C-alpha positions in Angstrom: 10.3 -24.2 14.5 8.3 -24.5 17.6 6.4 -27.7 18.5 3.0 -25.9 18.0 4.0 -24.7 14.6 5.1 -28.2 13.6 1.8 -29.7 14.8 -0.2 -27.1 12.9 1.9 -27.8 9.7 1.3 -31.5 10.1 -2.4 -31.0 10.8 -2.7 -28.9 7.6 -0.9 -31.6 5.6 -3.1 -34.3 6.9 -6.4 -32.4 6.2 -5.1 -31.6 2.8 -4.2 -35.2 2.1 -7.3 -36.6 3.4 -9.3 -34.0 1.3 -7.4 -34.7 -1.8 -8.0 -38.5 -1.4 -11.7 -38.1 -0.7 -11.9 -35.8 -3.7 -10.0 -38.1 -6.1 -12.2 -41.0 -4.9 -15.4 -39.2 -5.4 -14.2 -38.1 -9.0 -13.4 -41.8 -9.8 -16.6 -43.2 -8.4 -18.6 -40.5 -10.2 -17.0 -41.3 -13.6 -15.3 -37.9 -13.8 -12.0 -39.6 -14.8 -13.3 -40.9 -18.1 -13.2 -37.9 -20.6 -15.6 -39.8 -23.0 -18.2 -39.8 -20.2 -17.6 -36.2 -19.5 -17.9 -35.3 -23.2 -21.1 -37.4 -23.5 -22.6 -35.4 -20.7 -21.5 -32.0 -22.2 -22.8 -32.9 -25.6 -26.4 -31.6 -25.0 -26.8 -31.5 -28.8 -26.9 -35.3 -28.7 -30.1 -35.3 -26.7 -32.3 -35.8 -29.8 -30.1 -38.6 -31.1 -29.8 -40.4 -27.8 -26.0 -39.8 -27.5 -26.3 -37.5 -24.4 -25.2 -39.2 -21.1 -27.1 -37.4 -18.3 -25.5 -39.6 -15.5 -23.1 -36.9 -14.4 -26.0 -34.7 -13.6 -26.3 -36.8 -10.3 -22.6 -36.2 -9.6 -23.1 -32.4 -9.9 -26.3 -32.5 -8.0 -24.4 -34.3 -5.1 -21.6 -31.8 -5.3 -24.1 -29.0 -5.1 -25.7 -30.5 -1.9 -22.4 -30.8 -0.3 -21.4 -27.2 -1.3 -24.7 -25.9 0.1 -24.2 -27.7 3.3 -20.6 -26.5 3.6 -21.4 -22.9 2.8 -24.2 -22.9 5.5 -21.8 -24.4 8.0 -19.1 -21.7 7.1 -21.6 -18.9 7.9 -21.9 -20.2 11.5 -18.2 -20.4 12.1 -15.6 -17.7 12.5 -12.5 -19.8 11.7 -11.4 -22.9 9.8 -10.3 -26.1 11.5 -6.8 -24.7 11.2 -7.7 -21.5 12.9 -7.6 -19.1 10.0 -10.4 -16.8 8.9 -12.7 -17.6 5.9 -12.4 -15.6 2.7 -15.8 -15.9 0.9 -16.3 -14.3 -2.5 -18.5 -11.2 -2.9 -20.5 -10.0 -6.0 -17.7 -7.5 -6.5 -15.3 -10.4 -7.2 -17.1 -11.0 -10.5 -15.1 -9.4 -13.1 -14.1 -9.9 -16.8 -11.0 -11.9 -15.8 -13.1 -14.3 -13.9 -15.7 -14.6 -16.6 -13.0 -15.1 -19.4 -11.3 -17.7 -17.2 -14.5 -19.6 -16.6 -15.3 -19.6 -20.3 -11.8 -20.8 -21.2 -12.1 -23.5 -18.6 -15.5 -24.6 -20.0 -14.2 -24.7 -23.5 -11.0 -26.7 -22.5 -13.2 -29.1 -20.4 -15.6 -29.7 -23.3 -12.9 -30.3 -25.9 -10.7 -32.5 -23.8 -13.1 -34.0 -21.4 -10.7 -33.2 -18.5 -10.6 -30.4 -16.0 -7.7 -30.0 -13.5 -8.9 -32.2 -10.7 -9.8 -35.3 -12.7 -6.8 -34.8 -15.0 -4.4 -34.9 -11.9 -6.3 -37.9 -10.4 -6.0 -39.6 -13.9 -2.2 -39.4 -13.8 -2.2 -42.5 -11.5 -3.3 -45.0 -14.2 -0.6 -43.6 -16.5 -2.5 -42.5 -19.6 -0.2 -40.6 -22.1 -3.2 -38.4 -23.2 -3.7 -37.1 -19.7 0.0 -36.5 -19.1 0.0 -34.2 -22.2 -3.1 -32.5 -20.9 -1.6 -31.9 -17.5 1.7 -30.6 -19.0 -0.2 -28.2 -21.3 -2.3 -27.1 -18.4 0.8 -26.4 -16.3 2.4 -24.5 -19.1 -0.7 -22.4 -19.5 -0.8 -21.7 -15.8 2.9 -20.7 -15.9 2.4 -18.4 -19.0 -0.7 -16.9 -17.2 1.3 -16.1 -14.1 4.2 -14.5 -16.1 1.8 -12.5 -18.2 0.0 -11.2 -15.0 3.2 -10.3 -13.2 4.4 -8.4 -16.2 1.0 -6.6 -16.5 1.0 -5.7 -12.8 4.7 -4.4 -13.0 3.7 -2.2 -16.0 0.8 -0.6 -14.1 
């Protein structure tokens, strides 16, 4: 392995590590690690009874602002900080698999109060509930990968 390759690998690991810590910190500060808070936000049926918790709307608005700034910056650059090109989605990328996956993600998030990022960040405190969620999520990802490989090889 060359010195330049080693530096690029270390740089990529550092950027990934810092990004992960910033993401997990944002999730924790935003209250996204508490499944009851997430379910309280997703329970829009509770608006009339006063059970609805709108506080996560501010977290989502903040994420939207950051995303808009990042996407506007991406359009002015040709490469990432690591020198690779960008691969942005196009309207053609919207297909039945993506829609079904998004719907399944939403249902799982609403039922459990966890999505992948907050669930993995919630492993640190050591809750048994989140451990079962992450194990079930990993099993589902593995089954989906096996199913897609078999489907592709049959075609």
